[in-house]
C-alpha positions, 0 to 999 in steps of 0.5 A: 491472502491475509493481512496481518498488520504490522505494528511498527507502521502505526502509531505511536512511533516506535523508537529504532523502527523504520517504516512508514506509518499508515494513517489510521483510518486503515484498519483491518477491513479496509486493509483486506479490501485493499489486499485484496484489489492489489495489484501484483508485481514481482514479490510485492502488491500494490494498491490506491486508496484516496489517492496514495499508494500502498505497498504490501509483502509476503512477510510468512505463507499467505500473510501480507503487510502493507505500509505507504510508498511514494508514487515513484516506488511503484512500478510503471506498469502498475500505476499505469494499471491502477490509473486504467482501473479508475482507483487513482487519477494522474492527478492524485499519481502526481500529487502524491509522487513522494 
């Protein structure tokens, strides 16, 4: 499992492309760490960093790219697991719900 970033989730915003922008501090090393610590649900993986939720999708065999999502998009069982493991707090989930 390896991380390969997708330019549509980085600055500068690309005209005609959809997708949420990753914060600038998310570099390759941090993205690999988040992927390694992520929890799987279906064909997606979810992680938390500084209270925010991130989703990863496999776009080629063994290659994943990730992007920020609102906590409302994270399956409830994954949210509970991330809270239980201390990767995010209930307060942070409420703060970054959408």
